[in-house]
C-alpha positions in Angstrom: -25.1 37.8 -36.0 -27.6 35.9 -38.3 -30.4 34.8 -36.6 -31.2 31.0 -36.8 -34.7 30.5 -39.1 -37.1 28.2 -39.0 -36.7 23.9 -38.5 -35.0 22.4 -35.2 -32.2 23.8 -34.0 -29.0 22.0 -35.3 -27.1 22.3 -32.2 -30.1 20.4 -29.9 -28.5 17.4 -28.7 -31.8 15.9 -29.5 -32.1 16.9 -33.3 -30.3 14.8 -36.3 -26.6 16.7 -37.4 -25.3 17.8 -40.8 -23.4 15.5 -42.8 -20.0 17.4 -41.8 -21.0 16.8 -38.2 -21.8 12.9 -38.2 -18.4 13.0 -40.1 -16.0 10.2 -37.8 -13.4 11.1 -39.8 -12.7 14.5 -39.2 -10.3 15.3 -36.0 -11.1 15.0 -32.5 -13.5 12.0 -32.9 -14.0 10.3 -29.7 -12.5 12.9 -27.5 -9.6 13.3 -29.3 -8.4 16.8 -29.2 -4.4 16.4 -30.6 -4.6 18.4 -33.8 -5.4 21.4 -31.6 -2.5 20.4 -29.3 -0.4 23.6 -29.6 -2.4 25.1 -32.5 -3.2 29.4 -32.4 -6.6 28.3 -34.7 -8.0 25.9 -32.0 -6.5 28.0 -28.6 -7.8 31.0 -26.9 -4.8 31.5 -24.4 -1.1 31.4 -24.6 0.8 29.5 -21.3 4.5 30.6 -21.0 6.6 27.9 -19.0 9.5 29.3 -17.1 12.3 26.5 -16.9 13.8 27.5 -13.7 17.3 25.5 -12.6 17.5 23.0 -10.0 19.9 25.0 -7.7 16.9 26.9 -6.8 14.6 24.0 -5.7 11.7 24.4 -3.8 12.4 28.1 -3.5 11.8 28.4 -7.3 9.2 26.9 -7.9 7.1 26.6 -5.1 7.9 30.6 -3.4 6.4 32.3 -6.8 2.7 33.4 -6.6 0.1 35.1 -9.3 1.6 38.7 -10.5 5.1 37.3 -9.4 5.1 37.8 -5.9 6.6 36.2 -4.2 4.6 34.5 -1.0 5.9 33.6 2.2 5.8 29.9 3.9 4.5 29.2 7.2 7.2 28.9 9.7 6.3 25.4 11.0 7.0 24.8 7.0 3.8 24.2 6.0 2.1 24.4 2.0 1.0 27.9 1.3 -2.8 28.6 2.3 -4.0 28.9 -1.3 -2.3 29.1 -4.2 -4.0 31.8 -6.6 -4.7 35.3 -5.7 -7.4 36.0 -8.9 -8.1 39.6 -7.6 -4.6 40.3 -8.2 -4.4 39.1 -11.8 -7.1 41.1 -12.9 -6.1 44.5 -11.2 -2.8 43.6 -12.7 -4.2 43.5 -16.1 -6.6 46.2 -16.1 -4.1 48.5 -14.1 -0.6 47.6 -15.4 0.4 50.8 -17.0 -0.6 52.3 -13.6 1.0 50.1 -11.6 4.2 50.3 -12.8 4.4 53.7 -11.7 3.1 53.1 -8.3 4.8 50.3 -7.7 5.6 50.6 -4.2 1.7 51.7 -3.3 0.5 48.7 -5.2 2.7 46.2 -3.1 0.9 48.0 0.0 -2.2 47.9 -1.6 -1.9 44.5 -2.6 -0.4 42.8 0.3 -3.7 44.1 2.2 -6.1 42.5 -0.9 -4.4 39.6 0.0 -4.8 39.1 3.8 -8.8 40.3 3.5 -9.2 37.6 0.6 -7.8 34.5 2.0 -9.8 31.3 0.7 -11.5 29.5 3.0 -10.7 26.5 4.9 -12.3 24.0 2.4 -11.1 26.0 -0.8 -7.8 25.4 0.2 -7.6 22.1 1.6 -8.6 21.5 -2.0 -6.0 22.8 -3.7 -3.1 21.4 -1.0 -0.7 19.3 -2.4 0.9 17.1 0.6 3.7 15.8 -0.8 7.0 16.7 -0.7 6.7 18.1 -4.1 6.5 22.0 -5.0 3.3 23.4 -5.8 2.0 24.2 -9.4 2.3 28.2 -9.5 0.6 30.4 -12.0 1.1 33.9 -12.9 -0.5 36.4 -14.9 2.1 37.7 -17.4 1.3 41.3 -16.6 4.4 43.5 -17.1 4.9 44.4 -13.3 8.0 43.5 -11.6 7.9 42.2 -8.2 9.9 42.7 -5.3 12.1 39.5 -6.6 12.9 41.3 -9.8 11.4 38.9 -12.4 9.5 40.4 -14.8 6.3 38.9 -15.7 6.6 39.5 -19.8 9.3 38.6 -22.0 10.3 42.7 -22.1 14.5 43.3 -21.6 15.5 43.6 -18.0 18.5 44.2 -16.2 17.3 42.6 -12.6 19.9 40.0 -11.8 16.4 37.2 -11.9 16.0 38.1 -15.3 15.9 35.6 -18.7 19.9 36.0 -18.6 20.4 34.8 -14.8 20.8 31.4 -14.2 17.6 31.2 -12.0 15.8 30.8 -15.2 16.9 28.6 -17.8 14.8 29.1 -21.0 10.9 30.6 -21.8 8.6 27.8 -23.8 5.5 29.5 -24.9 2.6 26.6 -26.4 -1.3 27.6 -27.1 -3.5 26.0 -24.8 -7.2 25.9 -25.2 -8.8 26.7 -21.5 -11.7 24.6 -22.6 -9.9 21.1 -23.1 -7.8 21.9 -19.9 -10.2 22.9 -17.8 -12.6 19.8 -18.3 -9.1 17.4 -18.0 -8.1 19.3 -14.6 -10.0 20.6 -11.7 -6.3 23.0 -11.0 -7.1 25.0 -14.7 -10.6 24.8 -14.3 -10.7 26.7 -10.9 -8.0 28.5 -12.9 -10.0 29.9 -15.9 -13.3 30.3 -14.4 -12.4 32.0 -11.6 -9.9 34.8 -12.5 -8.9 34.9 -16.3 -12.3 36.4 -17.9 -11.5 39.7 -19.8 -11.1 39.3 -23.5 -7.4 40.7 -23.1 -6.3 38.3 -20.6 -4.5 35.7 -22.4 -1.5 34.8 -21.3 -0.5 32.6 -18.2 3.1 32.1 -16.3 4.1 28.8 -15.2 7.5 28.0 -13.6 8.7 24.7 -13.6 12.0 22.7 -12.8 14.1 21.9 -15.6 13.3 17.6 -14.1 9.6 18.5 -14.4 9.7 19.7 -18.1 9.7 16.9 -20.1 6.7 15.0 -17.8 4.8 18.7 -18.4 5.1 18.7 -22.2 3.8 14.8 -21.7 1.3 15.7 -19.5 -0.3 18.6 -22.1 -0.1 16.6 -25.0 -2.2 13.9 -23.0 -5.0 16.0 -21.7 -5.5 16.7 -26.0 -5.4 13.4 -27.2 -5.2 11.1 -24.7 -2.3 9.4 -25.3 1.4 9.2 -24.2 4.6 8.8 -26.5 6.8 7.4 -23.7 6.9 4.0 -22.6 10.4 4.8 -20.2 9.7 3.7 -16.4 11.4 7.0 -15.9 9.5 9.4 -17.5 6.1 7.7 -16.9 6.8 8.5 -13.7 7.6 11.7 -13.8 4.6 12.3 -15.7 2.5 10.7 -12.9 3.9 12.6 -10.6 2.8 16.0 -13.1 -0.7 14.8 -13.3 -1.3 14.3 -9.4 0.2 17.8 -9.1 -2.3 19.4 -11.6 -4.7 16.5 -10.9 -5.3 15.1 -13.6 -6.6 11.9 -12.8 -7.1 10.4 -16.2 -3.5 10.6 -17.1 -2.6 9.1 -13.4 -4.9 6.1 -14.6 -3.2 5.8 -17.9 0.6 6.1 -16.4 -0.6 3.8 -14.1 -1.7 0.7 -16.4 1.6 1.4 -18.5 3.5 1.2 -15.6 1.5 -2.4 -14.7 2.4 -3.8 -18.2 6.1 -3.1 -17.8 8.0 -6.0 -16.0 7.9 -5.6 -12.1 11.8 -5.6 -10.2 12.0 -5.2 -6.2 13.7 -2.0 -7.2 10.7 -0.6 -8.9 8.3 -2.2 -6.7 10.2 -0.5 -3.7 9.9 2.9 -6.2 5.8 2.8 -6.6 5.9 1.9 -3.1 7.9 5.3 -2.2 5.7 7.8 -4.4 4.3 10.8 -2.3 0.7 10.9 -4.1 -1.5 13.3 -1.4 -4.7 11.7 -0.2 -7.1 13.1 -2.7 -5.4 11.3 -5.7 -4.1 7.9 -3.6 -7.1 5.9 -5.5 -5.6 6.5 -9.3 -2.8 4.6 -7.9 -3.9 1.6 -5.7 -3.6 -0.6 -9.1 -0.3 0.3 -9.3 0.7 -0.1 -4.9 -1.1 -3.1 -5.1 0.7 -4.8 -8.2 4.3 -3.8 -6.2 2.9 -5.5 -2.8 1.9 -8.5 -4.6 5.1 -8.7 -6.7 7.4 -8.5 -3.0 4.9 -11.0 -1.2 5.7 -13.8 -4.0 9.3 -12.6 -4.3 9.9 -12.9 -0.7 7.4 -15.8 0.3 9.9 -18.2 2.2 10.7 -15.8 4.5 13.3 -18.7 6.3 15.2 -18.9 3.4 15.3 -14.8 2.2 15.5 -13.6 5.7 19.3 -12.6 5.2 18.1 -10.5 2.1 15.3 -9.0 3.5 16.9 -7.7 6.2 18.2 -5.1 4.0 14.6 -4.4 2.8 13.3 -0.7 3.3 9.9 -0.4 5.3 8.2 0.1 2.7 8.7 -3.7 1.5 8.9 -5.3 5.0 5.5 -4.0 5.1 4.2 -5.5 1.5 5.4 -9.0 2.6 4.6 -8.7 6.4 0.8 -7.8 4.9 0.4 -10.9 2.4 -1.5 -14.1 3.8 0.7 -16.5 1.6 4.1 -15.6 3.5 5.6 -18.5 4.2 7.4 -19.4 8.0 7.7 -21.6 10.2 5.7 -20.3 12.6 4.3 -16.7 13.4 6.7 -16.7 16.4 9.6 -16.9 13.4 7.7 -14.0 11.6 7.8 -12.1 15.2 11.5 -12.5 16.1 12.2 -11.8 12.3 10.7 -8.2 12.5 12.4 -7.8 16.1 15.1 -8.2 14.5 15.0 -6.1 11.5 14.1 -3.3 13.4 16.7 -3.6 16.3 18.9 -3.1 12.5 17.1 -0.5 10.9 16.5 1.5 14.0 19.3 1.3 16.6 17.4 4.0 18.5 14.9 2.7 21.1 12.6 5.3 21.0 12.9 5.6 17.2 12.3 1.6 17.1 9.3 1.5 19.4 7.4 4.1 17.3 8.3 2.5 14.3 6.9 -0.5 15.5 4.4 0.2 17.0 2.6 2.7 14.4 3.5 0.6 10.8 4.9 -3.1 11.8 3.0 -4.3 14.9 0.0 -4.3 13.5 0.9 -7.3 10.4 1.9 -9.5 12.8 -0.8 -12.4 13.7 -0.8 -12.6 17.5 -3.5 -14.8 17.9 -1.4 -17.6 15.7 1.8 -17.3 18.0 2.3 -19.5 21.0 1.5 -18.9 24.4 5.2 -19.3 25.6 6.3 -16.4 22.9 3.4 -14.4 24.1 4.5 -14.8 27.5 8.0 -13.4 25.8 5.5 -10.3 24.0 4.3 -8.9 27.6 8.1 -8.3 28.4 10.0 -7.5 25.8 11.4 -3.9 25.9 11.3 -2.7 22.2 7.3 -2.6 22.1 5.2 -0.2 24.4 4.0 -2.3 27.0 0.3 -1.0 27.1 0.2 -1.8 23.6 1.6 -5.3 24.1 -0.4 -6.1 27.0 -3.8 -5.0 24.2 -2.3 -7.5 21.8 -1.7 -10.6 23.9 -5.2 -10.2 25.5 -6.7 -10.0 22.0 -4.8 -12.9 21.1 -5.6 -14.8 24.4 -9.5 -14.4 23.8 -9.3 -15.8 20.2 -7.7 -18.8 21.4 -10.4 -19.3 23.5 -13.2 -18.7 21.3 -14.9 -22.4 19.4 -13.7 -23.1 15.8 -16.7 -21.4 14.4 -16.2 -17.9 16.2 -12.6 -18.0 15.2 -13.4 -18.6 11.9 -15.8 -15.7 11.9 -13.1 -13.5 13.2 -10.8 -14.2 10.5 -13.3 -13.8 8.2 -14.2 -10.2 9.5 -13.1 -7.3 7.1 -12.4 -5.0 9.9 -10.0 -7.1 11.6 -7.6 -6.3 9.3 -6.1 -9.6 9.3 -5.3 -10.2 12.4 -7.0 -13.4 12.9 -6.1 -15.1 9.5 -3.7 -17.8 9.1 -0.7 -17.7 7.1 0.6 -20.6 5.5 2.6 -22.1 8.2 5.3 -24.7 7.8 4.5 -25.9 11.7 1.0 -26.0 12.0 -0.7 -23.9 15.0 -2.2 -25.7 18.4 -4.5 -25.0 20.7 -2.9 -26.6 24.2 -4.4 -26.8 27.5 -2.8 -27.2 30.4 -2.6 -28.5 33.8 -0.8 -29.2 36.7 -2.6 -31.8 39.0 -2.8 -34.7 39.9 -0.5 -35.2 37.0 1.2 -32.8 34.4 -0.8 -33.4 31.4 -2.1 -31.1 28.8 -4.7 -32.0 25.6 -3.7 -30.6 22.3 -6.0 -30.3 20.1 -4.7 -29.8 15.8 -7.2 -29.1 13.1 -6.4 -29.9 9.6 -8.2 -28.9 6.7 -9.2 -31.4 3.9 -7.3 -29.5 1.2 -4.1 -29.9 3.4 -4.6 -33.5 3.9 -5.0 -33.8 0.3 -2.0 -32.5 -0.2 0.0 -35.2 1.9 -0.5 -38.1 -0.8 1.1 -40.0 -1.1 4.0 -39.6 0.9 3.6 -36.1 2.5 4.0 -35.2 6.0 2.4 -31.7 8.1 4.1 -31.0 11.5 2.5 -28.9 14.2 4.0 -25.9 16.3 5.8 -27.5 19.4 4.4 -27.3 22.7 5.7 -28.6 26.5 5.2 -30.7 28.8 7.1 -31.2 32.2 9.3 -28.8 30.6 10.3 -30.5 27.6 9.0 -29.9 23.9 6.8 -32.5 21.7 5.2 -32.3 18.3 2.7 -33.6 16.4 3.0 -35.0 12.7 0.5 -36.2 10.2 1.6 -38.4 7.6 0.2 -40.4 4.5 1.8 -43.6 4.7 1.9 -46.5 2.4 0.5 -50.0 4.9 2.9 -52.5 4.6 0.8 -55.8 5.2 -2.3 -54.5 3.1 -0.6 -52.4 -0.2 -2.9 -49.4 0.4 -2.4 -45.3 1.6 -3.3 -44.7 4.5 -3.3 -41.7 7.1 -1.2 -41.9 10.0 -0.3 -39.9 13.5 2.8 -39.5 15.5 3.9 -38.2 18.5 7.6 -36.9 19.2 10.0 -35.5 21.2 12.4 -31.9 20.1 14.9 -32.0 22.6 17.8 -34.8 22.5 19.6 -35.1 25.7 20.3 -37.8 28.8 16.5 -36.9 30.1 14.1 -39.6 29.3 9.9 -38.9 29.4 7.3 -41.6 30.5 4.3 -40.8 28.9 0.6 -41.8 28.6 -0.9 -40.7 25.2 -4.4 -40.9 23.6 -5.0 -39.7 20.3 -9.0 -39.5 19.0 -10.5 -37.3 16.0 -14.0 -36.1 16.0 -16.7 -38.1 13.7 -19.7 -38.0 12.5 -22.5 -37.9 12.7 -22.4 -36.7 16.9 -19.4 -34.5 16.3 -17.8 -35.9 19.3 -14.4 -36.6 20.2 -14.3 -40.2 19.7 -10.7 -42.4 20.7 -8.5 -44.3 17.9 -5.9 -45.2 20.4 -4.0 -44.9 23.9 -1.1 -46.4 25.0 2.5 -45.0 26.7 5.8 -44.8 25.6 9.3 -44.0 27.0 10.6 -41.0 25.0 14.3 -40.1 24.6 15.1 -37.4 22.6 14.2 -37.3 18.7 12.0 -40.6 19.2 8.4 -40.8 18.3 5.5 -43.0 18.4 2.2 -43.2 17.0 -0.1 -45.1 14.0 0.4 -45.6 10.6 -3.2 -46.0 10.1 -5.4 -43.8 12.8 -8.3 -44.9 11.1 -8.4 -48.0 10.1 -9.1 -47.5 6.5 -7.9 -46.7 3.0 -6.6 -43.5 2.0 -9.6 -43.0 -0.6 -12.3 -43.7 2.2 -10.7 -41.2 4.2 -10.5 -38.7 1.7 -14.2 -39.6 0.1 -16.8 -37.2 0.2 -19.0 -39.3 2.9 -15.9 -39.7 5.1 -17.0 -39.7 8.6 -13.9 -37.8 9.8 -14.1 -33.8 7.5 -16.8 -31.7 9.2 -17.3 -28.9 7.4 -14.3 -29.5 5.0 -11.8 -29.8 8.5 -10.3 -32.6 10.0 -9.9 -32.2 14.4 -8.2 -34.3 16.4 -7.1 -34.2 19.5 -3.8 -36.0 22.0 -3.7 -36.2 25.5 -0.7 -36.1 27.3 0.0 -37.2 31.2 2.8 -38.1 33.0 2.1 -40.4 35.5 6.2 -41.4 36.4 9.0 -39.3 37.6 11.8 -38.1 35.1 15.0 -40.5 35.1 18.4 -40.5 33.2 18.6 -42.4 30.3 20.1 -45.8 29.8 20.4 -45.1 25.7 
């Protein structure tokens, strides 16, 4: 070897490079080694890819280890502990000829060696693939025939599982650079750094199912070039699965971006949510799963109109929709009823249904925004674990009892996982306080954000959830009205009774609102009214001011961007049959 003399070492990163080193037109610029893919001039090893028949399933790919020795699965069906026995590879390569003649003795010795060289728990965990996919299996292509009869080299064999057997469909050999593959994949890095160090150990064999062949070739090409030659969604998904199996995170990110750029459909979104990625690789596909969840949440935003269609969606789709804050429903009560209906249809066995509800779906229901009447029914629902139901209802009641600023703090707390976050309900939630004595009475609190009030202009309405007094259902409604006398728009508040029938109620009522600067509730109107089903009473201009003044920045009625309304209802006269 010629010794470098004089001047700075040209390999020193701090020195100027030669003209050839600075030529950006040379192949491989910007870490693109496409020129070296499957090239004998730039490769130091050969990868032999045995394509197995699909009929063997997991047994073909997952059951073969280094040196052709079949691995045993645990009785419980868990993944093999440790995927490579590199010591066997080195021994097999160094003493291959002897081992051919002493195969039985080697088999016994290799068994002892495997048991004495098991990797520790951390190393196993690093390579354990938690998916249902087969583990990538590599073997040194030494001419050793194992008990299955599969020969590691290309020599002729009369064994039933030789190349002529339908088990192995074909064999592809490509030139590989261990440095490039190791730089892109922890799997290949461990492989090449732990065992294949001898100069004559140049061949490794990889067995895959036929359905993985195209994806693997795309993956290997990507590790050299950083590009994929396909935009086909099906093949991209296969490449994504192969990249997960061989731990090529850069390719997983690339596939994720390509799949995100394609038009999203309900079918593709559900497929993305059902991909069996290992926990260690989940972050690489998070943008894709987030996009899939967003698509489903947007497509099925109105649960009232699309309930029949949603009944046919799988669990992953229902979870994505329920997790959205923008889900439009009459109330959280309606969402709860839908979840029970879906679970009963999809999981008719009670124990199964309870498990799915408890572990997957219940956490998406915002119990804090359900009515007290519905919460009582939750406690007696046979579909739910009673201990869990009691805990959820208690938490919801404590939330309802909190002051408004405390409720907002809970809603903003990310650790609560949206349990206290309010959705875009068609009927606005209420806080209700009930009394039985000396007269049946309830005090109802309705809060409206400034944005909600602004959206009422010029003729909109917003309704509250139902509340009950004397066994009858009532509701509040806020309106933007046109004052008939002054011809300007104004804010109105009305009280209505739900049920239609022969019963009439005479109710004393009072409307109040919090006002600046004191922040106390100030009474606006009071009176009494005999209600019959479907009737309502209220004031078209509650604040006796035009809409522009009501919505102005210096308005007296918005405190921290919220309008706080209160209605007190009292029944002082007994109910009687209606004459109407």
